[in-house]
N, C-alpha and C positions, 0 to 999 in steps of 0.2 A: 749776125751770129745765129746759128740754128740750135736746136736742142742737142743735148749731149748724146753722142753716138760713138762709143769707144770701138776701136777695131777689135776683131776677134783675136784673142791671144790665149796661148797655153803657157801659163807662168810656171816654168820648171826651174826657177832659180832658187836662192836661199830664202825667199820671201820678199814681198807678199806673194801669196799663191792665188790661183783661181778660186773664187769664193763658191762654196756649195750653193747651188740654186735654191735650196730650201731655206738657207740663211737669208738670201736676198729677198725671198718671198716674205719671210717674217719681218724684215726691215721695211717692207712697203706698207705695213699696217699704219693706220691713223693714230695720231697722238691722243692721249688723255691727260688730264691734269696730274701733276707729279704727286699730289697727295690724295688723288682719287683712290677709294678702297681697292678697285681693280688693279691700280698701278702698284700700290704698296704690297698687295698680295703677290704680284708678279715679281717684285724685288725679293720677297721672302722665298718664293720658289727658286729664283736664280741662286740665292745663297745655298739652298738645299742641294741644288744640282752641282754647284762648284765644290761643295764638300766632298761629293763623290768623285769628282774629277781630280781633286788634290789628294784624295785618300786621307781625309781628316775628319775629326769630330769638332774642329774649332768653330765655336759660335761666330767669331768674327771672320767671316768669309764673304766677300762681296766684290764689287767692281769699283775701280778708280776710273773716272771719266777722263779719257785721254789715251794716247798711244802707250805701248808697253813701257816706254821710257818714263812716262808719267807715273806708272806703277813703281818703277825702280826708285825714282826720286822721292815719291811719297813715302816709301819704306825707309829710305836712308835719312831723309830730313826729319822724319818723325821719331826715328830711333836714336839718332846721333845728336849729342850736344857738343858745343865747342870744347875741344880738348880731349874728347873721348878717343881711346886708342882702338884702331881698326886694323884688321889683317885682311888683305885681299890677295888671294892666290891668282896670278895672272898667267893665262895660257893662250891668250888671243886678244883681239881688239876690245871685246866687251868687258874683260877684266880691267883694261885701262879705263873704260867708261865708269865702272864702279869706283875706281880710284879717284877719278876727277870729281864725281858727284860727292863722294865722301869728303874730299878736300874742300869743296865749296861749302860743305856743312860746317867747316872749321875743325874737323876731326884731325887727330894725329894718325896719319895713314902709313902703315907698313905693308910692303909688298914682298912676295916671293914669286919667282918666275921660272918657267921651263921653256925650252924652245917651242915655237909654234909647230904643232903636229904631235905634241906629247901631252900627257896629263900628269897629275901629282900622285905619287904613291902615298898610302895612308900614313906611313911612318914619317914622311917628309912634312905632311900637314900637322901631325901631332907634335913634332919637334918645333915647328914654327909657332904653333899656338902656345906651347909651354914657354918658349923664349920671349915672345912678344907680350903675352898676357893681355890680349885685347878684350874689350867689352863686347865687341861684335866681330864676327868673321863673315865677310861678304864674298860670295863666290858665284860664278856662272855655272850652270849645269852643262848645257850644250852651247858651245860658242861656234856660231855658224861661220865665223871668219876662218876657222881652222877645221871645222866639222868634227871637233873632238867633244866627247861626252865625259865629264869628270865623274868618277865614281864617288858617291856620297854616303854610302851605307854606314861608314865608320865616323864620319865627320861630326854628326850630331852628338854622339857619345863623347868624342874628344872635346867638343865645345862645352858640353854640360859638365864634364869632369873639371874643366878649367874656369868655369863660371862665366862663359861667353855665350851670347846669343848667336844663332846661325841664321843668316839671310841667304836665300838662293834665288838667283835670277833664272827662272825656267821659261823665259820667253819663247825660245826656239825648240824646246824639248817636250813641254807638257803635252800629253795626249798621244805622243808618238814614241816615247821612251819611258821605261818604268820610272815612276815618281811616287814616293811614299812619304808624305809629310809627317805623319805621326810615327810610323815605324822607324824612320831615319832620324827623328828628333829635330826636324826643321822648325824653327820658330817663326819665320816669315818667308813666304814664297810669293813671287809675282810672275805673271805671264802676259802674253798677248794673244790675240785671236788669229793673227795673220800667218801663222805657221801650221802646226799640226791640228789646231782646232778648227780650221777650215773657214774662217771668217775674215772680215776686213780689219785693218788696223783702226784703232780708235777707242778701244775699251781694254782695261787691264785688270783681269781677275787677280785677287790677292787673298791670302789667308794668313791669320795671325794667331799664334799660340797664346795661352793665358799669360805666360811669362812676358811675351812681347807686349800684350795689351797692358799689363801692369806697368811696364816701362814707359809706354806712350801716355797712359792715363796720368802718370806723375807730372806730365808737362801740359796737361789739358788747360785750355783757355777758351772760353766761350765769348763770342763777339758781343759788344755792347749793342743793345737794341733787341736782342733775343735772350739775353741773360736773365735768369730768374733769381729770387732771393737765395735759394739753396746753392745756386752756382756762385753767388758772391761769397758765401761761407766757405765753399770748397776751394775757391780761388786762393784764399789765404793759406791753405794747407798744402798747396803744391810745393814739391821739393825740387822740381826741375825747371829749366829755362823754357820759355814759351817756344813752341815749334815755329821755325822761321818762315815757313810758307803758310799762307792762309788757305789757298785752294787745295794744296796737297797735305793738309793737316789731318792725319788719320784719326786723331782723337775726335775731331768734329765730324768727320765722315762716318765714323762708327755710330755716333748719335743720329746721323741722318738715315742710316740704314737700319738702325735698331728700333726698338719699340717706341722710343721717344719721338722719332721722326722729326728731329730738330732741324729747322731749315738751314741749309748750308749753301747749296747751289741748285740751279735748275737741272734736274736729271736729264742726261742725254738719252732721251727715250728710245729713239731709233736704234742707237747702239746697244741699249739694254735689250731690246727685242732680239737683235742679232746675237748678242753674247749668250742670252738664255737659250736660243736655238742651237748654237754651237755646243753648249753643254748638254742640252737635251738629246741631241743626235749622238753625242759621244756616249752618254749613259745608256741610251737605247741600244747602241751597238755593243756596249760592254767595254770598259776601259782596257781590260786585258786583250780583248779582241782587236781593239784599235791599235794598241801597241804591236800586236802580232802582225796586223795588216801593214803597218809602216815598216816593220822588220822584213817582211816578205818582199814588198816592192822595192825597198831600199837595197836588199840583197840582189834583186834582179838588176837594178841599175848598176850596182857595183860590179857584178860579173859582166854586165853588158859593156861597160866602158873598158874593162879589161879585154873583153872579146874584140874590141876595136883596136887593141894594141896600145891603149893609153895607160900611163903609169899613175896609180892612185897615190895621192899625197897623204902623209901622216900615218899614225899608228892605227891600222884598221881594226885592231882588237878593241880599241876604245873609240871607234867612230860612232857618231850619232846614226840612228836608223834612217833618218829622213833627209840627209844631204851628204853628197860625196864630192870631194875635191880631186881634180885630175890635173897633172902637169900638162901645160900647153905644149904640143909637139914642136920641135925645132923647125924653124922655117915657116911657121903658121902665125899670122897676126891674130892674137887673141881677140882684140876688139873687132877686127874685120870679120872674123868667123862668127862672133856673137851677133854682129849686124846681119850677116847672111842667114843665120838661124831665124832671126826676127823677120827680115824682109821676105825671105823665100818660103818660110814655113809657118810664120806666126808664132814661133816658140821662143820664149825668153829663158836664157841661162845667165848665170852671174859670173863676175870675176871676184876678186877679194880685195883686201886692204893691206896697207903697210908693206911689209916685206914680201907679201904674196901677190900684191897687185900686178896684174899683167903676166903672172907666172902660172896661175892655176885658173881653171874654170870650176865653179861650184854649181852642181846640178841637184835640185831638190826633188824629192818624192814625198810630199807631205799634204796632210789634210785631204781635201777633195781630189787632189792629183795623185794620191797614193793609190793608184789603180793600174791595171795591166795595160790598157790601151794607151794611157799617157806615157808609160815607160817605153813601150815598144815604138810608139810614134817618135818620141824624142831620140831614141837610139838610131832609128832609120834616118831621120833628118840629119843627125850629127855625122853619120857615115857619109852622106852625100856632100855635106859641107867640107869635111876633111878631104874627101877626094878632090873637090874643087880647088883646094889649096895645095894639092900635090902630096898630101901626107899618105904614107903607106898604110892601108887598112885592109883587113880581111873582109872580103865580100860577104855580107850577111853575118859577120862575126858578132856584132853587138846584139842584134835581135836574136840570133841563134843561142848565144850564151844566156840571155835573159829567159828565153823560152825553156831552156833546160832547168833553170831555177824554178819556174812555174810548174813544169812537169814533175819535178821532185816534190814540190810542195803539195 
């Protein structure tokens, strides 16, 4: 076996994406001890940066070591006690994931659903929250399985009026779509690096409102061996059940990231370097500018696939900026065409899940790949692959339509 030498790929699927080279450089830096003053300063800087990314003043903004799913599970297992009532609006695969994780927490889970390719109207959400009266509403913002982006501006107010906390999974949307933690009244939000943030999977940014912190602190338990006398006193005053996961216990992780620096786990230093660089680059660009960049290149890809004669899936008025789904043309093998894109051009695009598996392709324009050359190259390659499968396409139609978007911009 030789050293690792990955093939050259342009990752234009729904994620992961091609990592920004600047993030890779940051991740090549040498480790220092997890409680070295330089390291704890870096952790503090990372919190400051992600407050800007999430658009929040929340003190408790940090990283969960693990993929984006670790962030989701940390949020739900730390917020939910057995028997708690939860409402999950489901409009794609990842709403079903929130449902399953909440069920594993022992919660009483209620769901509402719309067909894949649609989103929920505010009045539908408000009616459901009034009817179910949950302690927590858990919703995905951008579900890459359908490419839909759920509007959230009204949901925080609805939850607050009904006494519910609001958790949002922003894994696929943060950094490429508008997200306003404080302005929208979001109590907890989690994300991943491998989409619009331009990094690798393995670190999950999270932010917690004071109300969410209060709910989690009520269940706080500190491990024997690092527990102090004051902790013993506080332990007897807790009113909630102990958080079921040790590793994903946000009460303990807050103490690890906070001034107390209470030992919990060994920080994934290399991932911290990468996550900090992802946030630093986004803040340097300007969050609004990054969202506009994703919108511009996403629009170019949308019009480009239309220019090839492909039918776009779902409600495009509520489509995420950073990924588009298209119906696979009749007579074309979706998997074979994807293999040809990879084998002949080194470009990866995705299929989908459940009822959409084998029926649509999902093409991403996110993070480092939300750029003109990546869009035009992908459209040119897709045209050639479609021609090879006998699909009727307009010569140069995809690239031409995308170029018109760029000219207008």
